[in-house]
N, CA, C and O atoms as a GROMACS GRO file, in nm:
protein
  384
    1MET      N    1  -0.800   3.212   0.959
    1MET     CA    2  -0.937   3.228   0.921
    1MET      C    3  -1.012   3.099   0.944
    1MET      O    4  -1.066   3.056   0.842
    2GLY      N    5  -1.027   3.034   1.040
    2GLY     CA    6  -1.100   2.909   1.055
    2GLY      C    7  -1.007   2.794   1.085
    2GLY      O    8  -0.884   2.807   1.079
    3GLY      N    9  -1.066   2.682   1.116
    3GLY     CA   10  -0.990   2.564   1.152
    3GLY      C   11  -0.976   2.465   1.039
    3GLY      O   12  -1.006   2.496   0.924
    4PRO      N   13  -0.932   2.347   1.072
    4PRO     CA   14  -0.913   2.245   0.969
    4PRO      C   15  -1.047   2.202   0.910
    4PRO      O   16  -1.150   2.207   0.976
    5ILE      N   17  -1.041   2.161   0.786
    5ILE     CA   18  -1.160   2.113   0.716
    5ILE      C   19  -1.148   1.962   0.703
    5ILE      O   20  -1.052   1.912   0.645
    6ASP      N   21  -1.245   1.890   0.757
    6ASP     CA   22  -1.246   1.744   0.742
    6ASP      C   23  -1.302   1.709   0.605
    6ASP      O   24  -1.407   1.760   0.564
    7VAL      N   25  -1.232   1.622   0.536
    7VAL     CA   26  -1.277   1.576   0.405
    7VAL      C   27  -1.301   1.425   0.418
    7VAL      O   28  -1.206   1.347   0.417
    8PRO      N   29  -1.428   1.385   0.428
    8PRO     CA   30  -1.454   1.242   0.441
    8PRO      C   31  -1.422   1.167   0.311
    8PRO      O   32  -1.463   1.208   0.203
    9VAL      N   33  -1.348   1.059   0.324
    9VAL     CA   34  -1.309   0.979   0.209
    9VAL      C   35  -1.338   0.833   0.242
    9VAL      O   36  -1.313   0.787   0.353
   10LYS      N   37  -1.390   0.762   0.144
   10LYS     CA   38  -1.407   0.617   0.158
   10LYS      C   39  -1.312   0.552   0.060
   10LYS      O   40  -1.319   0.577  -0.060
   11SER      N   41  -1.224   0.467   0.110
   11SER     CA   42  -1.130   0.394   0.026
   11SER      C   43  -1.157   0.246   0.044
   11SER      O   44  -1.193   0.201   0.153
   12TRP      N   45  -1.140   0.169  -0.064
   12TRP     CA   46  -1.151   0.025  -0.052
   12TRP      C   47  -1.051  -0.041  -0.142
   12TRP      O   48  -1.009   0.013  -0.244
   13GLY      N   49  -1.013  -0.159  -0.102
   13GLY     CA   50  -0.915  -0.237  -0.175
   13GLY      C   51  -0.888  -0.363  -0.097
   13GLY      O   52  -0.962  -0.398  -0.005
   14ILE      N   53  -0.783  -0.430  -0.132
   14ILE     CA   54  -0.745  -0.553  -0.064
   14ILE      C   55  -0.644  -0.516   0.045
   14ILE      O   56  -0.537  -0.463   0.016
   15PHE      N   57  -0.680  -0.546   0.169
   15PHE     CA   58  -0.596  -0.510   0.283
   15PHE      C   59  -0.466  -0.589   0.278
   15PHE      O   60  -0.468  -0.712   0.276
   16LEU      N   61  -0.353  -0.519   0.277
   16LEU     CA   62  -0.222  -0.583   0.278
   16LEU      C   63  -0.156  -0.580   0.414
   16LEU      O   64  -0.070  -0.663   0.443
   17GLY      N   65  -0.195  -0.485   0.498
   17GLY     CA   66  -0.137  -0.479   0.631
   17GLY      C   67  -0.120  -0.336   0.678
   17GLY      O   68  -0.160  -0.241   0.610
   18VAL      N   69  -0.061  -0.323   0.794
   18VAL     CA   70  -0.028  -0.192   0.852
   18VAL      C   71   0.125  -0.183   0.852
   18VAL      O   72   0.194  -0.269   0.906
   19PHE      N   73   0.176  -0.077   0.791
   19PHE     CA   74   0.321  -0.060   0.775
   19PHE      C   75   0.364   0.074   0.832
   19PHE      O   76   0.284   0.168   0.842
   20GLY      N   77   0.492   0.083   0.867
   20GLY     CA   78   0.550   0.207   0.914
   20GLY      C   79   0.601   0.194   1.056
   20GLY      O   80   0.536   0.135   1.142
   21GLU      N   81   0.717   0.251   1.078
   21GLU     CA   82   0.772   0.250   1.213
   21GLU      C   83   0.731   0.376   1.288
   21GLU      O   84   0.678   0.369   1.400
   22LYS      N   85   0.755   0.490   1.228
   22LYS     CA   86   0.723   0.617   1.293
   22LYS      C   87   0.575   0.651   1.278
   22LYS      O   88   0.509   0.685   1.376
   23ASN      N   89   0.523   0.642   1.157
   23ASN     CA   90   0.382   0.670   1.129
   23ASN      C   91   0.319   0.547   1.066
   23ASN      O   92   0.358   0.508   0.955
   24LYS      N   93   0.224   0.487   1.133
   24LYS     CA   94   0.158   0.367   1.084
   24LYS      C   95   0.058   0.402   0.974
   24LYS      O   96  -0.018   0.499   0.984
   25HIS      N   97   0.060   0.320   0.868
   25HIS     CA   98  -0.032   0.338   0.756
   25HIS      C   99  -0.100   0.205   0.722
   25HIS      O  100  -0.036   0.100   0.723
   26ILE      N  101  -0.227   0.211   0.692
   26ILE     CA  102  -0.300   0.097   0.639
   26ILE      C  103  -0.274   0.095   0.490
   26ILE      O  104  -0.291   0.196   0.422
   27ILE      N  105  -0.232  -0.020   0.438
   27ILE     CA  106  -0.203  -0.032   0.295
   27ILE      C  107  -0.311  -0.116   0.228
   27ILE      O  108  -0.336  -0.230   0.267
   28LEU      N  109  -0.376  -0.057   0.127
   28LEU     CA  110  -0.476  -0.127   0.048
   28LEU      C  111  -0.425  -0.142  -0.094
   28LEU      O  112  -0.378  -0.045  -0.154
   29SER      N  113  -0.432  -0.262  -0.148
   29SER     CA  114  -0.396  -0.287  -0.287
   29SER      C  115  -0.514  -0.247  -0.375
   29SER      O  116  -0.628  -0.285  -0.348
   30GLN      N  117  -0.486  -0.171  -0.479
   30GLN     CA  118  -0.590  -0.130  -0.572
   30GLN      C  119  -0.534  -0.138  -0.713
   30GLN      O  120  -0.414  -0.121  -0.734
   31ASN      N  121  -0.620  -0.164  -0.809
   31ASN     CA  122  -0.580  -0.164  -0.950
   31ASN      C  123  -0.455  -0.248  -0.974
   31ASN      O  124  -0.356  -0.199  -1.028
   32ASN      N  125  -0.462  -0.373  -0.933
   32ASN     CA  126  -0.346  -0.460  -0.950
   32ASN      C  127  -0.367  -0.554  -1.068
   32ASN      O  128  -0.480  -0.591  -1.100
   33PHE      N  129  -0.258  -0.592  -1.131
   33PHE     CA  130  -0.267  -0.694  -1.235
   33PHE      C  131  -0.147  -0.785  -1.227
   33PHE      O  132  -0.036  -0.744  -1.193
   34LYS      N  133  -0.172  -0.910  -1.260
   34LYS     CA  134  -0.070  -1.014  -1.251
   34LYS      C  135   0.025  -1.002  -1.369
   34LYS      O  136  -0.018  -1.005  -1.484
   35MET      N  137   0.154  -0.987  -1.341
   35MET     CA  138   0.254  -0.968  -1.446
   35MET      C  139   0.318  -1.100  -1.488
   35MET      O  140   0.357  -1.114  -1.604
   36THR      N  141   0.331  -1.196  -1.396
   36THR     CA  142   0.397  -1.323  -1.429
   36THR      C  143   0.315  -1.439  -1.375
   36THR      O  144   0.232  -1.423  -1.286
   37GLU      N  145   0.339  -1.555  -1.430
   37GLU     CA  146   0.271  -1.676  -1.381
   37GLU      C  147   0.314  -1.712  -1.240
   37GLU      O  148   0.243  -1.784  -1.169
   38GLN      N  149   0.431  -1.662  -1.197
   38GLN     CA  150   0.479  -1.690  -1.062
   38GLN      C  151   0.408  -1.604  -0.957
   38GLN      O  152   0.432  -1.620  -0.838
   39GLY      N  153   0.322  -1.515  -1.001
   39GLY     CA  154   0.243  -1.437  -0.906
   39GLY      C  155   0.300  -1.302  -0.871
   39GLY      O  156   0.274  -1.250  -0.762
   40LEU      N  157   0.380  -1.243  -0.960
   40LEU     CA  158   0.429  -1.107  -0.937
   40LEU      C  159   0.325  -1.011  -0.992
   40LEU      O  160   0.280  -1.026  -1.105
   41TYR      N  161   0.286  -0.912  -0.912
   41TYR     CA  162   0.182  -0.817  -0.949
   41TYR      C  163   0.236  -0.676  -0.961
   41TYR      O  164   0.330  -0.638  -0.891
   42ASP      N  165   0.177  -0.600  -1.050
   42ASP     CA  166   0.198  -0.455  -1.052
   42ASP      C  167   0.081  -0.399  -0.972
   42ASP      O  168  -0.035  -0.427  -1.002
   43ILE      N  169   0.111  -0.319  -0.871
   43ILE     CA  170   0.008  -0.275  -0.777
   43ILE      C  171   0.006  -0.123  -0.766
   43ILE      O  172   0.109  -0.058  -0.746
   44ASP      N  173  -0.113  -0.068  -0.778
   44ASP     CA  174  -0.138   0.068  -0.732
   44ASP      C  175  -0.193   0.049  -0.591
   44ASP      O  176  -0.275  -0.039  -0.567
   45TYR      N  177  -0.148   0.130  -0.499
   45TYR     CA  178  -0.194   0.111  -0.363
   45TYR      C  179  -0.229   0.244  -0.299
   45TYR      O  180  -0.187   0.351  -0.343
   46THR      N  181  -0.308   0.235  -0.194
   46THR     CA  182  -0.345   0.350  -0.114
   46THR      C  183  -0.287   0.331   0.026
   46THR      O  184  -0.301   0.224   0.086
   47ALA      N  185  -0.220   0.433   0.076
   47ALA     CA  186  -0.166   0.432   0.211
   47ALA      C  187  -0.247   0.532   0.295
   47ALA      O  188  -0.248   0.651   0.265
   48ILE      N  189  -0.313   0.482   0.397
   48ILE     CA  190  -0.400   0.565   0.480
   48ILE      C  191  -0.340   0.574   0.620
   48ILE      O  192  -0.324   0.471   0.686
   49PRO      N  193  -0.307   0.693   0.667
   49PRO     CA  194  -0.256   0.704   0.804
   49PRO      C  195  -0.358   0.647   0.903
   49PRO      O  196  -0.476   0.683   0.898
   50VAL      N  197  -0.313   0.560   0.992
   50VAL     CA  198  -0.403   0.497   1.089
   50VAL      C  199  -0.478   0.603   1.169
   50VAL      O  200  -0.595   0.586   1.202
   51THR      N  201  -0.411   0.712   1.201
   51THR     CA  202  -0.473   0.816   1.284
   51THR      C  203  -0.587   0.888   1.211
   51THR      O  204  -0.665   0.958   1.275
   52TRP      N  205  -0.597   0.872   1.082
   52TRP     CA  206  -0.705   0.936   1.006
   52TRP      C  207  -0.830   0.850   0.997
   52TRP      O  208  -0.934   0.898   0.951
   53THR      N  209  -0.823   0.726   1.041
   53THR     CA  210  -0.937   0.636   1.023
   53THR      C  211  -1.041   0.656   1.132
   53THR      O  212  -1.010   0.683   1.248
   54ILE      N  213  -1.165   0.642   1.091
   54ILE     CA  214  -1.278   0.650   1.183
   54ILE      C  215  -1.340   0.512   1.199
   54ILE      O  216  -1.371   0.469   1.311
   55ALA      N  217  -1.360   0.443   1.087
   55ALA     CA  218  -1.421   0.311   1.089
   55ALA      C  219  -1.361   0.226   0.978
   55ALA      O  220  -1.323   0.278   0.872
   56ILE      N  221  -1.352   0.096   1.002
   56ILE     CA  222  -1.302   0.002   0.904
   56ILE      C  223  -1.404  -0.111   0.894
   56ILE      O  224  -1.447  -0.166   0.996
   57SER      N  225  -1.441  -0.146   0.772
   57SER     CA  226  -1.536  -0.255   0.750
   57SER      C  227  -1.478  -0.352   0.649
   57SER      O  228  -1.410  -0.312   0.554
   58VAL      N  229  -1.505  -0.479   0.670
   58VAL     CA  230  -1.468  -0.581   0.573
   58VAL      C  231  -1.586  -0.597   0.479
   58VAL      O  232  -1.695  -0.636   0.521
   59LEU      N  233  -1.566  -0.567   0.350
   59LEU     CA  234  -1.674  -0.575   0.253
   59LEU      C  235  -1.692  -0.717   0.201
   59LEU      O  236  -1.805  -0.765   0.190
   60ASP      N  237  -1.582  -0.785   0.168
   60ASP     CA  238  -1.588  -0.921   0.115
   60ASP      C  239  -1.461  -0.995   0.156
   60ASP      O  240  -1.357  -0.979   0.092
   61PRO      N  241  -1.469  -1.074   0.262
   61PRO     CA  242  -1.347  -1.143   0.309
   61PRO      C  243  -1.293  -1.246   0.209
   61PRO      O  244  -1.181  -1.294   0.225
   62ASN      N  245  -1.371  -1.280   0.109
   62ASN     CA  246  -1.328  -1.380   0.012
   62ASN      C  247  -1.306  -1.320  -0.127
   62ASN      O  248  -1.314  -1.392  -0.227
   63ALA      N  249  -1.279  -1.191  -0.135
   63ALA     CA  250  -1.258  -1.125  -0.264
   63ALA      C  251  -1.140  -1.186  -0.338
   63ALA      O  252  -1.143  -1.198  -0.461
   64VAL      N  253  -1.036  -1.224  -0.266
   64VAL     CA  254  -0.921  -1.294  -0.324
   64VAL      C  255  -0.886  -1.408  -0.229
   64VAL      O  256  -0.919  -1.404  -0.110
   65SER      N  257  -0.820  -1.508  -0.282
   65SER     CA  258  -0.777  -1.621  -0.198
   65SER      C  259  -0.663  -1.576  -0.106
   65SER      O  260  -0.599  -1.474  -0.131
   66GLN      N  261  -0.638  -1.653  -0.003
   66GLN     CA  262  -0.526  -1.624   0.087
   66GLN      C  263  -0.394  -1.627   0.010
   66GLN      O  264  -0.306  -1.545   0.035
   67ASP      N  265  -0.381  -1.722  -0.083
   67ASP     CA  266  -0.259  -1.732  -0.164
   67ASP      C  267  -0.238  -1.606  -0.248
   67ASP      O  268  -0.128  -1.553  -0.252
   68GLU      N  269  -0.344  -1.558  -0.313
   68GLU     CA  270  -0.331  -1.437  -0.394
   68GLU      C  271  -0.301  -1.315  -0.307
   68GLU      O  272  -0.221  -1.230  -0.345
   69ALA      N  273  -0.365  -1.307  -0.191
   69ALA     CA  274  -0.337  -1.196  -0.098
   69ALA      C  275  -0.190  -1.197  -0.056
   69ALA      O  276  -0.127  -1.092  -0.048
   70ASN      N  277  -0.135  -1.316  -0.030
   70ASN     CA  278   0.007  -1.327   0.006
   70ASN      C  279   0.097  -1.283  -0.109
   70ASN      O  280   0.199  -1.218  -0.086
   71LYS      N  281   0.060  -1.318  -0.232
   71LYS     CA  282   0.138  -1.277  -0.348
   71LYS      C  283   0.131  -1.125  -0.368
   71LYS      O  284   0.231  -1.063  -0.404
   72LEU      N  285   0.015  -1.067  -0.346
   72LEU     CA  286   0.003  -0.920  -0.354
   72LEU      C  287   0.092  -0.854  -0.249
   72LEU      O  288   0.162  -0.757  -0.278
   73LEU      N  289   0.089  -0.907  -0.127
   73LEU     CA  290   0.173  -0.853  -0.020
   73LEU      C  291   0.320  -0.863  -0.058
   73LEU      O  292   0.395  -0.767  -0.041
   74HIS      N  293   0.363  -0.980  -0.109
   74HIS     CA  294   0.501  -0.999  -0.151
   74HIS      C  295   0.540  -0.897  -0.261
   74HIS      O  296   0.648  -0.838  -0.256
   75SER      N  297   0.451  -0.878  -0.358
   75SER     CA  298   0.479  -0.782  -0.466
   75SER      C  299   0.490  -0.641  -0.413
   75SER      O  300   0.576  -0.564  -0.457
   76PHE      N  301   0.404  -0.606  -0.318
   76PHE     CA  302   0.409  -0.472  -0.258
   76PHE      C  303   0.542  -0.451  -0.186
   76PHE      O  304   0.608  -0.349  -0.205
   77ILE      N  305   0.580  -0.547  -0.103
   77ILE     CA  306   0.704  -0.535  -0.027
   77ILE      C  307   0.824  -0.531  -0.121
   77ILE      O  308   0.916  -0.451  -0.101
   78ALA      N  309   0.825  -0.617  -0.223
   78ALA     CA  310   0.935  -0.617  -0.320
   78ALA      C  311   0.943  -0.484  -0.393
   78ALA      O  312   1.052  -0.433  -0.417
   79GLY      N  313   0.830  -0.427  -0.428
   79GLY     CA  314   0.826  -0.298  -0.497
   79GLY      C  315   0.875  -0.184  -0.411
   79GLY      O  316   0.942  -0.093  -0.460
   80THR      N  317   0.842  -0.186  -0.281
   80THR     CA  318   0.888  -0.077  -0.194
   80THR      C  319   1.038  -0.087  -0.172
   80THR      O  320   1.106   0.015  -0.160
   81ARG      N  321   1.091  -0.209  -0.165
   81ARG     CA  322   1.236  -0.225  -0.151
   81ARG      C  323   1.307  -0.172  -0.276
   81ARG      O  324   1.407  -0.101  -0.266
   82LYS      N  325   1.254  -0.208  -0.392
   82LYS     CA  326   1.314  -0.164  -0.518
   82LYS      C  327   1.312  -0.011  -0.526
   82LYS      O  328   1.409   0.051  -0.568
   83HIS      N  329   1.199   0.048  -0.486
   83HIS     CA  330   1.187   0.195  -0.488
   83HIS      C  331   1.286   0.258  -0.391
   83HIS      O  332   1.350   0.358  -0.423
   84ALA      N  333   1.299   0.199  -0.272
   84ALA     CA  334   1.393   0.254  -0.172
   84ALA      C  335   1.536   0.244  -0.222
   84ALA      O  336   1.616   0.336  -0.200
   85ILE      N  337   1.570   0.134  -0.290
   85ILE     CA  338   1.706   0.119  -0.342
   85ILE      C  339   1.733   0.221  -0.450
   85ILE      O  340   1.839   0.283  -0.452
   86LYS      N  341   1.638   0.241  -0.540
   86LYS     CA  342   1.655   0.341  -0.646
   86LYS      C  343   1.672   0.480  -0.586
   86LYS      O  344   1.758   0.557  -0.630
   87ARG      N  345   1.591   0.512  -0.486
   87ARG     CA  346   1.599   0.643  -0.423
   87ARG      C  347   1.736   0.661  -0.358
   87ARG      O  348   1.795   0.768  -0.369
   88ALA      N  349   1.785   0.558  -0.290
   88ALA     CA  350   1.916   0.567  -0.224
   88ALA      C  351   2.026   0.584  -0.328
   88ALA      O  352   2.118   0.663  -0.308
   89GLN      N  353   2.018   0.510  -0.439
   89GLN     CA  354   2.118   0.523  -0.544
   89GLN      C  355   2.113   0.662  -0.604
   89GLN      O  356   2.218   0.721  -0.633
   90TRP      N  357   1.995   0.715  -0.623
   90TRP     CA  358   1.981   0.849  -0.678
   90TRP      C  359   2.048   0.951  -0.587
   90TRP      O  360   2.115   1.042  -0.635
   91LYS      N  361   2.029   0.936  -0.456
   91LYS     CA  362   2.091   1.029  -0.362
   91LYS      C  363   2.243   1.022  -0.370
   91LYS      O  364   2.310   1.125  -0.365
   92VAL      N  365   2.298   0.903  -0.382
   92VAL     CA  366   2.443   0.887  -0.391
   92VAL      C  367   2.495   0.954  -0.516
   92VAL      O  368   2.594   1.027  -0.511
   93VAL      N  369   2.430   0.928  -0.630
   93VAL     CA  370   2.473   0.988  -0.756
   93VAL      C  371   2.458   1.140  -0.752
   93VAL      O  372   2.542   1.213  -0.804
   94ASN      N  373   2.352   1.186  -0.690
   94ASN     CA  374   2.323   1.329  -0.682
   94ASN      C  375   2.426   1.406  -0.598
   94ASN      O  376   2.444   1.526  -0.616
   95HIS      N  377   2.491   1.335  -0.506
   95HIS     CA  378   2.584   1.403  -0.414
   95HIS      C  379   2.731   1.384  -0.452
   95HIS      O  380   2.818   1.416  -0.371
   96GLU      N  381   2.759   1.335  -0.570
   96GLU     CA  382   2.900   1.317  -0.610
   96GLU      C  383   2.965   1.450  -0.641
   96GLU      O  384   3.083   1.453  -0.677
   0.00000   0.00000   0.00000
């Protein structure tokens, strides 16, 4: 009964990078808070498939310092590794 419906969405956050081997995603940090003085953050993030993007704009290149952006990136990467390890352990336990 009809074709696909385009749903325009505007997302914003702190750009962390483009990740993914098979499907590339733009990762934006959103709703983050600093958990430790060493710069570990709890991050909510948005992953946007690159193929879904129409336009990208930089709203404020100085919203965070380069150091804080690097710490956010480190926290994101550390969190995805931890999640992947938990998922792998769950699969092993689930298949015993």
